[in-house]
RODO-2510 file (C-alpha; in nm, 4 decimals, decimal comma):
residues 369
     n   res          X          Y          Z
     1     x    -2,1535    -0,9733    -1,8103
     2     x    -1,9105    -0,6659    -1,9240
     3     x    -2,1657    -0,5078    -2,0783
     4     x    -2,4314    -0,5248    -1,8337
     5     x    -2,1652    -0,4245    -1,5569
     6     x    -2,0974    -0,0868    -1,7775
     7     x    -2,4550    -0,0160    -1,8489
     8     x    -2,5111    -0,0688    -1,4537
     9     x    -2,2339     0,1756    -1,3776
    10     x    -2,3213     0,4520    -1,5840
    11     x    -2,6719     0,4034    -1,4435
    12     x    -2,5056     0,4967    -1,1129
    13     x    -2,2735     0,7617    -1,2190
    14     x    -2,5952     0,9388    -1,3676
    15     x    -2,8694     0,8916    -1,1162
    16     x    -2,6230     0,8130    -0,7935
    17     x    -2,2912     0,9627    -0,7934
    18     x    -2,3564     1,2889    -0,9831
    19     x    -2,8183     1,3449    -0,9545
    20     x    -2,7781     1,4647    -1,3391
    21     x    -3,1106     1,6256    -1,4520
    22     x    -3,2678     1,8698    -1,7225
    23     x    -2,9369     2,0525    -1,8667
    24     x    -2,6509     1,9606    -1,5928
    25     x    -2,3275     2,0638    -1,7999
    26     x    -2,0908     1,7350    -1,7471
    27     x    -1,7206     1,7585    -1,8502
    28     x    -1,6038     1,4152    -1,9230
    29     x    -1,1940     1,3396    -1,9323
    30     x    -1,1417     0,9812    -2,0562
    31     x    -0,8565     0,7620    -2,2295
    32     x    -0,9822     0,6568    -2,5887
    33     x    -0,9879     0,2838    -2,4053
    34     x    -1,2896     0,3624    -2,2785
    35     x    -1,5274     0,4957    -2,5908
    36     x    -1,7603     0,2114    -2,5007
    37     x    -1,8499     0,3256    -2,1547
    38     x    -1,8092     0,6654    -2,1843
    39     x    -2,1235     0,6238    -2,5046
    40     x    -2,3139     0,4454    -2,1971
    41     x    -2,2974     0,7185    -1,9489
    42     x    -2,3629     0,9675    -2,2349
    43     x    -2,6952     0,7178    -2,3345
    44     x    -2,7932     0,7212    -1,9673
    45     x    -2,7316     1,1045    -1,9120
    46     x    -2,9423     1,1621    -2,2172
    47     x    -3,2642     1,0093    -2,0574
    48     x    -3,2603     1,2838    -1,7629
    49     x    -3,1499     1,5645    -2,0316
    50     x    -2,7357     1,6100    -1,9757
    51     x    -2,5289     1,7748    -2,1854
    52     x    -2,1928     1,6180    -2,2066
    53     x    -1,8554     1,8169    -2,3196
    54     x    -1,5758     1,5333    -2,4098
    55     x    -1,1912     1,5444    -2,3943
    56     x    -0,9922     1,2369    -2,4424
    57     x    -0,6806     1,2309    -2,2056
    58     x    -0,3366     1,1603    -2,3487
    59     x    -0,1054     1,0082    -1,9952
    60     x     0,1948     1,0119    -2,1832
    61     x     0,2136     1,3663    -2,3570
    62     x     0,0969     1,5123    -2,0308
    63     x     0,3355     1,3672    -1,8364
    64     x     0,5927     1,4897    -2,0733
    65     x     0,4678     1,8558    -2,0055
    66     x     0,5005     1,8190    -1,6947
    67     x     0,8967     1,7718    -1,7469
    68     x     0,9427     2,0623    -1,9912
    69     x     0,6996     2,2500    -1,9138
    70     x     0,7950     2,6176    -1,7447
    71     x     0,6064     2,8130    -1,4790
    72     x     0,4555     3,0489    -1,7575
    73     x     0,2529     2,7678    -1,8936
    74     x     0,0548     2,7522    -1,5374
    75     x    -0,1217     3,1212    -1,6322
    76     x    -0,3302     2,9631    -1,9420
    77     x    -0,3577     2,6658    -1,7432
    78     x    -0,5305     2,8536    -1,4442
    79     x    -0,7483     2,9949    -1,7274
    80     x    -0,8680     2,6796    -1,7995
    81     x    -0,9633     2,5787    -1,5035
    82     x    -1,1449     2,8814    -1,4098
    83     x    -1,3583     2,7851    -1,7197
    84     x    -1,3880     2,4710    -1,6308
    85     x    -1,5227     2,5479    -1,3117
    86     x    -1,7750     2,8439    -1,3761
    87     x    -1,9326     2,6379    -1,6536
    88     x    -1,9563     2,2958    -1,5849
    89     x    -2,1549     2,0733    -1,3213
    90     x    -2,0457     1,8337    -1,2874
    91     x    -1,6934     1,6234    -1,4096
    92     x    -1,6487     1,2514    -1,4722
    93     x    -1,2515     1,1405    -1,4584
    94     x    -1,1893     0,8201    -1,6374
    95     x    -0,8233     0,7169    -1,5694
    96     x    -0,6219     0,4798    -1,7832
    97     x    -0,2815     0,3328    -1,6355
    98     x    -0,0127     0,3012    -1,8849
    99     x     0,2935     0,3442    -1,6684
   100     x     0,3133     0,4282    -1,2895
   101     x     0,6597     0,5682    -1,3722
   102     x     0,6041     0,8019    -1,6320
   103     x     0,5700     1,0631    -1,3704
   104     x     0,8480     0,9752    -1,2518
   105     x     1,0795     1,2909    -1,4441
   106     x     0,8304     1,5275    -1,3873
   107     x     0,9880     1,8962    -1,2361
   108     x     0,8792     1,8635    -0,8538
   109     x     0,8805     2,2289    -0,8482
   110     x     0,6333     2,2291    -1,1588
   111     x     0,4265     2,0501    -0,9616
   112     x     0,4193     2,2007    -0,6929
   113     x     0,3819     2,5481    -0,8340
   114     x     0,0946     2,4185    -1,0256
   115     x    -0,1090     2,3026    -0,7350
   116     x    -0,0388     2,6216    -0,5614
   117     x    -0,1693     2,8512    -0,8308
   118     x    -0,4655     2,6509    -0,9156
   119     x    -0,5772     2,5675    -0,5571
   120     x    -0,8603     2,7816    -0,5614
   121     x    -1,0235     2,6282    -0,8278
   122     x    -0,9256     2,2673    -0,7631
   123     x    -1,1108     2,3563    -0,4172
   124     x    -1,4072     2,4739    -0,6212
   125     x    -1,4219     2,1839    -0,8372
   126     x    -1,3938     1,9083    -0,5230
   127     x    -1,5965     2,0935    -0,2716
   128     x    -1,8631     2,3011    -0,5347
   129     x    -1,9443     2,0756    -0,7920
   130     x    -2,0442     1,7278    -0,8499
   131     x    -1,7693     1,4466    -0,9722
   132     x    -1,6629     1,0934    -1,0369
   133     x    -1,3128     0,9366    -1,0508
   134     x    -1,2236     0,5896    -1,1675
   135     x    -1,0053     0,3932    -1,3565
   136     x    -1,0923     0,2049    -1,6914
   137     x    -0,9178    -0,1445    -1,6557
   138     x    -0,5735    -0,1793    -1,8219
   139     x    -0,3128    -0,4056    -1,8612
   140     x    -0,1067    -0,3112    -1,6137
   141     x    -0,3677    -0,2929    -1,3293
   142     x    -0,4404    -0,6642    -1,4323
   143     x    -0,0243    -0,7006    -1,3893
   144     x    -0,0153    -0,5308    -1,0742
   145     x    -0,3273    -0,7132    -0,9521
   146     x    -0,1490    -1,0429    -1,0172
   147     x    -0,4384    -1,1407    -1,2725
   148     x    -0,5077    -1,1992    -1,6548
   149     x    -0,6533    -0,8986    -1,8480
   150     x    -1,0113    -1,0963    -1,8441
   151     x    -0,9918    -1,1820    -1,4987
   152     x    -0,9067    -0,8429    -1,3594
   153     x    -1,1801    -0,6866    -1,6179
   154     x    -1,4264    -0,9006    -1,4586
   155     x    -1,2892    -0,8395    -1,0840
   156     x    -1,2279    -0,4329    -1,1500
   157     x    -1,6162    -0,3769    -1,2780
   158     x    -1,7391    -0,6210    -1,0075
   159     x    -1,5991    -0,3864    -0,7098
   160     x    -1,7247    -0,0752    -0,9169
   161     x    -2,0450    -0,2312    -0,9012
   162     x    -2,1088    -0,3034    -0,5178
   163     x    -2,5035    -0,2103    -0,3757
   164     x    -2,3776     0,1696    -0,2730
   165     x    -2,6900     0,2827    -0,1643
   166     x    -2,7040    -0,0504     0,0600
   167     x    -2,3435     0,0662     0,1880
   168     x    -2,4936     0,3821     0,2455
   169     x    -2,6873     0,2996     0,5164
   170     x    -2,4541     0,0065     0,6804
   171     x    -2,1937     0,2908     0,7358
   172     x    -2,4996     0,5415     0,9259
   173     x    -2,3723     0,3628     1,2849
   174     x    -1,9874     0,3835     1,2310
   175     x    -2,0406     0,7331     1,1213
   176     x    -2,2258     0,8271     1,4649
   177     x    -1,9781     0,6638     1,6647
   178     x    -1,6876     0,8220     1,5017
   179     x    -1,8299     1,1649     1,5488
   180     x    -1,8631     1,0869     1,8963
   181     x    -1,5102     0,9503     1,9702
   182     x    -1,2538     1,1347     2,0983
   183     x    -0,9365     0,9699     2,1256
   184     x    -0,7941     0,6681     1,8623
   185     x    -0,5526     0,3776     1,9078
   186     x    -0,3978     0,1506     1,6075
   187     x    -0,2245    -0,1361     1,7012
   188     x    -0,0832    -0,3776     1,4370
   189     x     0,2826    -0,5128     1,4004
   190     x     0,5134    -0,2083     1,4019
   191     x     0,2298    -0,0012     1,4673
   192     x     0,1284     0,1965     1,8051
   193     x    -0,0261     0,5227     1,7871
   194     x    -0,2765     0,7658     1,9351
   195     x    -0,4702     1,0476     1,8558
   196     x    -0,8092     1,2272     1,8950
   197     x    -1,0587     1,2920     1,6323
   198     x    -1,2898     1,5015     1,9079
   199     x    -1,5587     1,7476     1,7337
   200     x    -1,4086     1,6644     1,3882
   201     x    -1,7023     1,5218     1,1306
   202     x    -1,7031     1,1739     0,9359
   203     x    -1,7387     1,1476     0,5911
   204     x    -1,9181     0,8558     0,4116
   205     x    -1,7723     0,7769     0,0763
   206     x    -2,0384     0,5227    -0,0493
   207     x    -2,0119     0,5651    -0,4208
   208     x    -2,0689     0,9643    -0,4997
   209     x    -1,7170     1,0406    -0,5650
   210     x    -1,4740     0,7395    -0,6320
   211     x    -1,5437     0,4428    -0,8029
   212     x    -1,4981     0,1756    -0,6899
   213     x    -1,5634     0,3522    -0,3122
   214     x    -1,6432     0,2012     0,0203
   215     x    -1,4530     0,4210     0,3104
   216     x    -1,5416     0,6370     0,6417
   217     x    -1,3077     0,9239     0,6816
   218     x    -1,2136     1,2103     0,9764
   219     x    -0,9307     1,3556     1,0396
   220     x    -0,7315     1,3688     1,3365
   221     x    -0,6494     1,6926     1,5695
   222     x    -0,2955     1,8031     1,4093
   223     x    -0,0974     1,8227     1,7151
   224     x    -0,2322     1,4954     1,8753
   225     x    -0,0741     1,1761     1,7121
   226     x     0,1806     1,0487     1,8988
   227     x     0,3650     0,6620     1,8522
   228     x     0,4649     0,4762     1,5213
   229     x     0,2524     0,3332     1,2122
   230     x     0,4287     0,0779     0,9457
   231     x     0,2074     0,0603     0,6437
   232     x     0,2088    -0,3114     0,5062
   233     x     0,0970    -0,2049     0,1535
   234     x     0,2959    -0,1010    -0,1272
   235     x     0,2978     0,3531    -0,1136
   236     x     0,3557     0,4918    -0,4449
   237     x     0,4140     0,8855    -0,5604
   238     x     0,4504     1,0636    -0,8220
   239     x     0,6329     0,7418    -1,0088
   240     x     0,8187     0,5932    -0,7165
   241     x     0,6633     0,3011    -0,4811
   242     x     0,7925     0,2721    -0,1661
   243     x     0,7313    -0,0235     0,0627
   244     x     0,6846    -0,0901     0,4328
   245     x     0,6914     0,3131     0,5092
   246     x     0,7423     0,3584     0,8661
   247     x     0,6383     0,6846     1,0491
   248     x     0,7157     0,7864     1,3727
   249     x     0,5000     1,0719     1,5334
   250     x     0,5352     1,3178     1,8175
   251     x     0,3170     1,5658     1,8845
   252     x     0,1548     1,5289     1,5028
   253     x     0,4793     1,5505     1,3265
   254     x     0,6377     1,2699     1,1545
   255     x     0,9774     1,2777     1,3273
   256     x     1,1150     0,9750     1,1549
   257     x     1,0324     0,8078     0,8136
   258     x     1,2130     0,4970     0,6945
   259     x     1,0915     0,2436     0,4314
   260     x     1,2952    -0,0326     0,2445
   261     x     1,3963     0,1811    -0,0806
   262     x     1,5341     0,5202    -0,0078
   263     x     1,4959     0,6958     0,3237
   264     x     1,6467     0,9997     0,1815
   265     x     1,4207     1,0348    -0,1271
   266     x     1,0986     0,9661     0,1548
   267     x     1,1724     1,2403     0,3809
   268     x     1,1983     1,5102     0,0763
   269     x     0,8903     1,4374    -0,0139
   270     x     0,7956     1,5090     0,3832
   271     x     0,9639     1,8217     0,3700
   272     x     0,7793     1,9330     0,0685
   273     x     0,6087     2,1747     0,3009
   274     x     0,5541     2,2069     0,6359
   275     x     0,2171     2,0403     0,6194
   276     x     0,3770     1,7614     0,4689
   277     x     0,4730     1,6292     0,8278
   278     x     0,1397     1,6676     0,9546
   279     x    -0,1717     1,4403     0,8913
   280     x    -0,5091     1,5852     0,7096
   281     x    -0,6828     1,2400     0,6930
   282     x    -0,8102     0,9080     0,9126
   283     x    -1,0200     0,6473     0,7255
   284     x    -1,1454     0,2854     0,7700
   285     x    -1,1265     0,0748     0,4471
   286     x    -1,4756    -0,1699     0,3596
   287     x    -1,5516    -0,2358     0,0078
   288     x    -1,6352    -0,6141     0,0178
   289     x    -1,5089    -0,7082    -0,2989
   290     x    -1,1371    -0,5428    -0,2313
   291     x    -0,9113    -0,7778    -0,0424
   292     x    -0,5483    -0,7476    -0,1747
   293     x    -0,3403    -0,4098    -0,2621
   294     x    -0,2267    -0,3694    -0,6107
   295     x    -0,0127    -0,0480    -0,5752
   296     x    -0,3466     0,1815    -0,6842
   297     x    -0,4676     0,3988    -0,4137
   298     x    -0,8761     0,4609    -0,5684
   299     x    -0,8593     0,0734    -0,5001
   300     x    -0,5847     0,0070    -0,2344
   301     x    -0,7449     0,2535     0,0059
   302     x    -1,1229     0,1042     0,0039
   303     x    -0,9757    -0,2630     0,1179
   304     x    -1,2134    -0,4644     0,3544
   305     x    -1,0607    -0,4620     0,6849
   306     x    -0,7821    -0,1916     0,5979
   307     x    -0,7257     0,1653     0,6913
   308     x    -0,5546     0,4759     0,5558
   309     x    -0,3747     0,7605     0,7647
   310     x    -0,2631     1,0741     0,5437
   311     x     0,0471     1,2538     0,5626
   312     x    -0,0487     1,5877     0,3974
   313     x    -0,3686     1,8130     0,3155
   314     x    -0,6962     1,7511     0,4635
   315     x    -1,0407     1,8217     0,3383
   316     x    -1,2366     2,1196     0,3372
   317     x    -1,4939     1,8819     0,4425
   318     x    -1,2996     1,7659     0,7523
   319     x    -1,0217     2,0280     0,8275
   320     x    -0,8328     2,0178     1,1023
   321     x    -0,6394     2,3130     0,9600
   322     x    -0,3046     2,1509     0,7903
   323     x    -0,2596     2,2503     0,4689
   324     x    -0,0017     2,1186     0,2087
   325     x     0,0704     2,0420    -0,1770
   326     x     0,0637     1,6738    -0,0883
   327     x    -0,1994     1,4317     0,0247
   328     x    -0,0336     1,1124     0,0319
   329     x    -0,3014     0,7923     0,1492
   330     x    -0,1076     0,5293     0,3076
   331     x    -0,2687     0,1745     0,3768
   332     x    -0,2486    -0,0698     0,6382
   333     x    -0,4371    -0,3856     0,6323
   334     x    -0,5766    -0,5229     0,9696
   335     x    -0,7062    -0,8610     0,8648
   336     x    -0,5652    -1,1820     1,0347
   337     x    -0,3966    -1,2879     0,6747
   338     x    -0,1830    -0,9744     0,7067
   339     x    -0,1072    -0,9721     1,0676
   340     x    -0,3880    -0,8471     1,2447
   341     x    -0,4531    -0,5548     1,4726
   342     x    -0,6862    -0,3789     1,6443
   343     x    -0,8979    -0,0235     1,6458
   344     x    -0,9594     0,1331     2,0039
   345     x    -1,2146     0,3837     2,0059
   346     x    -1,2163     0,5696     2,3449
   347     x    -1,0146     0,2491     2,4931
   348     x    -1,3052     0,0284     2,3416
   349     x    -1,1811    -0,2005     2,0956
   350     x    -1,3926    -0,1231     1,8071
   351     x    -1,1932    -0,3291     1,5025
   352     x    -1,0418    -0,6726     1,5435
   353     x    -0,8046    -0,7947     1,2980
   354     x    -1,0367    -0,6116     0,9850
   355     x    -1,3704    -0,6596     1,1630
   356     x    -1,6138    -0,4798     1,3732
   357     x    -1,7064    -0,6487     1,6871
   358     x    -1,9766    -0,4113     1,8410
   359     x    -2,3473    -0,5364     1,6603
   360     x    -2,4563    -0,2067     1,5036
   361     x    -2,1353    -0,2574     1,3045
   362     x    -2,0893    -0,5980     1,2086
   363     x    -2,2954    -0,5106     0,8637
   364     x    -2,0049    -0,3927     0,7632
   365     x    -1,8054    -0,6809     0,7524
   366     x    -1,9564    -0,8090     0,4596
   367     x    -1,9015    -1,1824     0,5633
   368     x    -2,1728    -1,2926     0,3106
   369     x    -1,9578    -1,1360     0,0109
***
């Protein structure tokens, strides 16, 4: 089954996600554990005439470099990034989790400066090139998901190979409704928050960029947010994990932030820059195979019946004007087994306890999966 799923996902990435063709130049970053999978991607890509360029990633040493490097290194990083985005048509980034705390000692100032100095190249890569990001299943991921290694591998390949083409059709009525909506209200235990999304586009995510996928995002008008939101999943950020983060907003700005761990450290993140205390994304998740959090945002933000509300930078294709060095996806699950909750669009209840109520949206409930 694993071999079949690998092959199916390789075909999806080549033909559906990246739409590779004759002469496409593709950069692949990958850990050595993913060699068999990368081989299948190359095999599928050669069928359409794509060219591949490989770079093996060493997660531990890259984390160490973030601890010991000085700012002069960034100038060379910028040259390398410019070379890549100028010559590549597509990027495939395959990550492998060794240790969630590996970046705990990385220099905050260094990481912020890297983000600022490489912003132009990163924006070009994200917005003007094709790309795919995925996590290759690891033992650490299995531990976080509270599964055996074999069980998690089967789960991971299953959720990464859902029917994205069907999902891309199922999502269209929600996209239309979201783009016609002004006021949004979210209610859950510890949460009652309102904001406007009037005039903002809604962007479907159905396997073209992130894998696994399954969300529809927009952005709130920057100063429109008022109320409190309390997240009920772990929120990892640069080597630390925060639980039960609660944010209070007034006129769009986070005026209070608490968690189970260290409120001072949490607020340091929101003091990174002015935009860190404003929100750049609001999204609804509905991957039919992902039901529980595991502390990895690539999976958790796609949980069926979830939403995420993201302090920090907005995306260029859904620009509410908020700029920041951070983009911190935090997840609230509203299914009944997580305490329930409601989402209202213009005072009309559209989702209750994680299930869409309007007939045209019900296909996204995926109740038969």
